[in-house]
C-alpha positions as CSV (number, residue, x, y, z in Angstrom):
1,M,109.1,-64.5,-100.1
2,A,110.2,-64.1,-96.5
3,E,107.5,-63.8,-93.9
4,E,107.1,-60.2,-92.6
5,A,108.8,-59.7,-89.2
6,P,106.2,-60.1,-86.3
7,Q,106.9,-56.6,-84.9
8,E,106.4,-54.9,-88.2
9,K,103.3,-56.9,-89.0
10,L,101.8,-56.0,-85.7
11,K,102.6,-52.3,-86.2
12,S,101.0,-52.5,-89.6
13,I,97.8,-54.1,-88.2
14,L,97.6,-51.7,-85.2
15,S,98.0,-48.7,-87.4
16,R,94.6,-49.5,-88.9
17,F,93.1,-49.7,-85.5
18,R,94.1,-46.2,-84.3
19,V,91.1,-44.5,-85.8
20,R,88.8,-47.4,-84.9
21,I,89.6,-47.0,-81.2
22,F,88.1,-43.6,-81.1
23,V,85.3,-44.4,-83.6
24,G,84.4,-47.6,-81.8
25,L,84.4,-46.0,-78.3
26,F,82.3,-43.0,-79.6
27,A,79.8,-45.3,-81.4
28,F,79.4,-47.5,-78.3
29,T,79.0,-44.6,-75.9
30,S,76.6,-42.8,-78.3
31,I,74.3,-45.8,-78.7
32,L,74.4,-46.5,-75.0
33,I,73.3,-43.0,-74.2
34,I,70.4,-43.3,-76.7
35,Y,69.5,-46.6,-75.0
36,I,69.5,-44.9,-71.6
37,F,67.1,-42.2,-72.8
38,V,64.8,-44.6,-74.7
39,T,64.5,-46.9,-71.7
40,N,64.2,-44.0,-69.2
41,V,67.1,-45.2,-67.0
42,D,67.4,-42.8,-64.1
43,L,71.1,-42.2,-63.8
44,I,70.8,-40.0,-60.7
45,M,68.9,-42.7,-58.9
46,L,71.5,-45.2,-60.1
47,F,74.4,-43.3,-58.7
48,R,72.5,-42.7,-55.4
49,V,71.9,-46.4,-55.0
50,L,75.6,-47.2,-55.8
51,R,76.8,-44.8,-53.1
52,K,74.9,-46.9,-50.6
53,Q,76.0,-50.2,-52.2
54,T,79.7,-49.6,-52.8
55,Y,80.5,-53.1,-51.5
56,Y,78.6,-54.8,-54.3
57,L,80.2,-52.4,-56.9
58,F,83.7,-53.2,-55.7
59,L,82.9,-56.9,-55.6
60,A,81.7,-56.7,-59.2
61,L,84.9,-54.9,-60.3
62,L,87.0,-57.5,-58.5
63,L,85.1,-60.4,-60.2
64,Q,85.6,-58.7,-63.6
65,I,89.4,-58.6,-62.9
66,M,89.2,-62.3,-62.1
67,V,87.5,-63.0,-65.4
68,L,90.4,-61.4,-67.2
69,M,93.0,-63.3,-65.1
70,V,91.3,-66.7,-65.7
71,S,91.1,-66.0,-69.4
72,G,94.8,-65.2,-69.4
73,I,95.7,-68.4,-67.5
74,R,93.7,-70.4,-70.0
75,F,95.5,-68.9,-72.9
76,Y,98.9,-69.5,-71.1
77,I,98.0,-73.2,-70.7
78,I,96.8,-73.6,-74.3
79,A,99.9,-72.0,-75.7
80,G,102.1,-74.1,-73.4
81,A,100.5,-77.3,-74.7
82,L,102.0,-76.4,-78.1
83,D,105.5,-76.7,-76.7
84,L,106.3,-73.0,-77.4
85,H,108.7,-70.9,-75.3
86,T,105.8,-69.2,-73.5
87,D,105.8,-67.6,-70.1
88,Q,103.5,-65.8,-67.7
89,D,103.3,-62.9,-70.1
90,A,100.8,-64.9,-72.1
91,I,98.3,-63.7,-69.4
92,L,99.3,-60.1,-70.2
93,A,98.9,-60.8,-74.0
94,R,95.4,-62.2,-73.4
95,I,94.3,-59.3,-71.3
96,S,95.8,-56.8,-73.8
97,G,93.9,-58.4,-76.6
98,Q,90.7,-57.7,-74.8
99,F,91.3,-54.0,-75.3
100,I,91.3,-54.4,-79.1
101,S,88.2,-56.7,-78.9
102,L,86.1,-54.1,-77.0
103,I,86.5,-51.4,-79.7
104,S,86.3,-53.8,-82.7
105,P,83.1,-55.2,-84.3
106,S,81.5,-58.2,-82.6
107,L,84.0,-58.4,-79.8
108,A,86.7,-59.6,-82.2
109,G,90.1,-58.3,-83.0
110,G,92.0,-59.3,-79.9
111,Q,93.3,-62.3,-81.7
112,I,96.1,-60.2,-83.3
113,I,97.8,-59.6,-79.9
114,R,97.6,-63.3,-79.0
115,A,98.8,-64.3,-82.5
116,Y,101.7,-61.9,-82.2
117,Y,102.7,-63.3,-78.8
118,I,102.7,-66.8,-80.2
119,S,104.8,-65.7,-83.2
120,I,107.6,-64.4,-81.0
121,K,107.6,-67.4,-78.7
122,G,108.5,-70.0,-81.2
123,G,105.4,-70.2,-83.3
124,N,104.1,-68.1,-86.2
125,W,101.1,-66.0,-87.1
126,S,99.1,-68.9,-88.5
127,L,99.7,-71.0,-85.4
128,G,98.7,-68.0,-83.3
129,I,95.4,-67.5,-85.2
130,G,94.7,-71.2,-84.9
131,T,95.3,-71.1,-81.1
132,T,92.9,-68.2,-80.7
133,I,90.2,-69.9,-82.8
134,A,90.5,-73.0,-80.6
135,E,90.2,-70.8,-77.5
136,I,87.2,-69.0,-78.9
137,F,85.5,-72.3,-79.8
138,L,85.5,-73.2,-76.1
139,D,83.6,-70.1,-75.2
140,I,81.2,-70.7,-78.0
141,L,80.4,-74.1,-76.7
142,M,80.0,-72.8,-73.2
143,A,77.5,-70.1,-74.2
144,N,75.6,-71.6,-77.1
145,I,74.8,-75.1,-75.9
146,P,72.9,-73.7,-72.9
147,A,71.4,-71.0,-75.1
148,I,69.8,-73.6,-77.5
149,L,68.4,-75.5,-74.6
150,I,67.0,-72.3,-73.0
151,L,65.6,-70.8,-76.2
152,L,64.1,-73.9,-77.9
153,P,61.0,-74.1,-75.7
154,H,60.3,-70.4,-76.4
155,I,60.6,-70.9,-80.1
156,L,58.4,-74.0,-80.1
157,N,55.9,-71.9,-78.1
158,F,56.0,-69.3,-81.0
159,E,57.6,-66.6,-78.8
160,F,59.4,-65.2,-81.8
161,I,60.9,-62.2,-80.0
162,F,63.6,-64.7,-79.0
163,L,64.2,-65.8,-82.6
164,P,67.1,-63.5,-83.4
165,I,69.0,-64.8,-80.4
166,F,68.2,-68.4,-81.3
167,L,69.3,-67.9,-84.9
168,M,72.5,-66.2,-83.8
169,S,73.3,-69.1,-81.6
170,I,72.6,-71.7,-84.3
171,W,74.7,-69.7,-86.8
172,T,77.7,-69.2,-84.5
173,I,78.0,-72.8,-83.4
174,S,77.3,-74.2,-86.8
175,V,80.0,-72.0,-88.5
176,H,82.7,-72.9,-86.0
177,L,81.8,-76.6,-86.1
178,L,82.0,-76.5,-89.9
179,I,85.4,-74.9,-89.7
180,I,86.6,-77.6,-87.3
181,I,85.3,-80.5,-89.4
182,L,86.5,-79.2,-92.7
183,S,89.9,-78.2,-91.4
184,L,90.7,-81.7,-90.4
185,F,91.1,-83.0,-94.0
186,P,93.6,-81.7,-96.6
187,S,91.2,-81.7,-99.5
188,T,88.5,-79.8,-97.7
189,R,91.0,-77.4,-96.3
190,Q,92.0,-76.4,-99.8
191,K,88.4,-76.0,-101.0
192,F,87.5,-74.1,-97.8
193,S,90.5,-71.7,-98.1
194,R,89.5,-70.9,-101.7
195,I,86.0,-69.9,-100.5
196,F,87.5,-67.6,-97.8
197,D,89.7,-66.1,-100.4
198,K,86.7,-65.3,-102.6
199,L,85.0,-63.7,-99.6
200,H,88.2,-61.7,-98.9
201,L,88.5,-63.2,-95.5
202,P,92.1,-63.6,-94.1
203,V,91.8,-67.3,-93.5
204,S,94.3,-69.4,-95.5
205,E,94.8,-73.2,-95.8
206,K,97.7,-72.9,-93.3
207,N,95.4,-71.2,-90.8
208,L,93.0,-74.1,-91.1
209,H,95.8,-76.6,-90.9
210,D,97.3,-75.0,-87.8
211,F,93.9,-74.8,-86.2
212,S,93.3,-78.5,-86.7
213,S,96.8,-79.2,-85.3
214,V,96.0,-77.1,-82.2
215,F,92.7,-78.8,-81.7
216,R,94.2,-82.3,-82.1
217,T,97.0,-81.4,-79.7
218,I,94.5,-80.3,-77.0
219,I,92.3,-83.3,-77.5
220,S,95.3,-85.7,-77.3
221,R,96.4,-84.2,-74.0
222,K,93.6,-85.2,-71.7
223,K,94.9,-83.4,-68.6
224,I,95.3,-80.1,-70.6
225,L,91.8,-80.5,-72.0
226,L,90.4,-81.1,-68.5
227,I,92.2,-78.0,-67.1
228,I,91.1,-75.6,-69.9
229,S,87.6,-77.0,-69.7
230,I,87.5,-76.2,-66.0
231,L,88.9,-72.8,-66.6
232,T,86.3,-72.1,-69.3
233,V,83.5,-73.1,-66.9
234,S,85.1,-70.9,-64.2
235,M,85.1,-67.9,-66.6
236,F,81.5,-68.5,-67.3
237,I,80.6,-68.7,-63.6
238,L,82.6,-65.5,-62.9
239,Q,81.0,-63.6,-65.7
240,S,77.6,-64.7,-64.4
241,S,78.7,-63.7,-60.9
242,V,79.5,-60.2,-62.1
243,I,75.9,-59.9,-63.4
244,Y,74.5,-61.4,-60.2
245,V,76.4,-58.9,-58.0
246,T,75.5,-56.0,-60.2
247,S,71.8,-56.9,-59.9
248,C,72.2,-57.2,-56.1
249,A,73.7,-53.7,-56.0
250,L,70.4,-52.4,-57.4
251,D,68.5,-54.5,-54.8
252,L,66.7,-56.5,-57.5
253,R,67.1,-59.9,-55.7
254,P,67.9,-62.0,-58.8
255,T,68.6,-65.8,-58.8
256,F,71.9,-67.1,-60.1
257,I,70.0,-68.8,-62.9
258,D,68.8,-65.4,-64.0
259,A,72.4,-64.2,-64.1
260,I,73.4,-67.3,-66.1
261,I,70.7,-66.6,-68.7
262,F,71.7,-63.0,-68.8
263,N,75.3,-64.0,-69.5
264,V,74.3,-66.5,-72.2
265,F,72.3,-63.9,-74.1
266,A,75.1,-61.3,-73.7
267,L,77.7,-63.7,-75.0
268,I,75.7,-64.7,-78.0
269,M,74.5,-61.3,-79.1
270,G,78.0,-60.0,-78.6
271,G,78.7,-61.5,-82.0
272,I,76.7,-58.7,-83.7
273,P,79.2,-56.7,-85.8
274,T,79.2,-53.5,-83.7
275,P,81.8,-52.3,-81.1
276,G,81.2,-54.3,-77.9
277,G,78.2,-56.0,-79.6
278,I,76.2,-52.8,-78.8
279,I,72.6,-52.8,-80.0
280,G,72.5,-56.7,-80.3
281,V,73.4,-57.2,-76.7
282,E,70.9,-54.5,-75.5
283,Y,68.2,-56.1,-77.6
284,G,68.7,-59.6,-76.2
285,L,69.1,-58.5,-72.6
286,S,66.1,-56.2,-72.7
287,L,63.9,-59.2,-73.2
288,I,64.8,-60.6,-69.8
289,A,66.4,-57.8,-67.7
290,D,65.8,-54.4,-66.2
291,P,67.5,-51.7,-68.4
292,T,69.1,-50.2,-65.3
293,V,70.9,-53.5,-64.6
294,I,72.0,-53.6,-68.3
295,V,73.5,-50.1,-68.1
296,L,75.3,-50.7,-64.8
297,W,76.6,-54.0,-66.1
298,R,77.9,-52.3,-69.3
299,F,79.9,-49.8,-67.1
300,V,81.5,-52.8,-65.3
301,S,82.0,-55.2,-68.2
302,Y,82.8,-52.7,-70.9
303,Y,84.3,-49.4,-69.5
304,F,86.1,-50.9,-66.5
305,T,87.4,-53.8,-68.7
306,L,88.5,-51.3,-71.3
307,L,90.5,-49.3,-68.7
308,V,92.2,-52.4,-67.2
309,S,92.9,-54.0,-70.6
310,G,94.1,-50.7,-72.0
311,I,96.7,-50.4,-69.3
312,A,97.8,-54.0,-70.0
313,F,97.9,-53.2,-73.7
314,Q,100.3,-50.3,-73.2
315,I,102.5,-52.5,-70.9
316,F,102.5,-55.3,-73.5
317,L,103.5,-52.9,-76.4
318,A,106.3,-51.3,-74.3
319,K,107.6,-54.6,-73.2
320,Y,107.5,-56.5,-76.5
321,V,107.1,-54.3,-79.5
322,G,109.5,-51.6,-78.1
323,R,112.0,-54.2,-77.0
324,E,111.9,-56.1,-80.3
325,K,112.3,-52.8,-82.2
326,N,115.4,-52.0,-80.1
327,N,116.8,-55.5,-80.9
328,L,116.3,-54.9,-84.6
329,D,118.1,-51.6,-84.4
330,K,121.2,-53.1,-82.8
């Protein structure tokens, strides 16, 4: 049976997301409002402070745009390493995918845009999914290795309020490492794909094979590996910088180490299956940060990013989905 055309497949997938966009945004906003009332965040005071600290606010927004741009450049380089016919629009595809991620459970879902881009640039959906898994794994390593080192002393000291974050970190890194190891061998790929099939998860043996191919390609090209590693670290530093500047806007005088720990907790608990990781992220961050900082950071990292990525998403659809449809009609 012939594989479904990429444009039709994307339209089919996105049609299921139309309702989720509104549901996800409504759920996120509703829970954030509840969090604001429960933690007694003074929004009037917050806006008054921001009127006096507009420099910090604009700097935070600029840094957030830089996070998106660096993530796009990293995806462009990874896709280029696979010898596909990629171009600078890989950056647009990566930023567009962020829009879907923000309204999907556990900050996932943006993979479909990247997979679609790969599929129309000489690859296929399986290779696209494999590429996104390889990209995600870099972020998982960047967040979870420091997390385990930070949290282990607290766990050993019986501070069990940190246990959910620690367990989430162990679970995330273990699952992805297991996928990598088992996808490297044909026999284990077959067994693993059958398990996914029973769980009704859309991961086939070909997905696992393409993932292992992407991973081996990246590892074999030392220069590419070095560049994307530097970009991954740069993204992490920029994300932490957004948090640092946001805290400075509220005149809380944090250290950059505080911002890094904040970022680590946010990235890990973002894996909770809710839109934007809401509830999980708030729980984890409330252990270490002032609720006012968390709320302001959410406006920058979620709503502002949703706006920017939403514009990029519309441009991407108009440029590629619409164009491909016109080509098919000719």
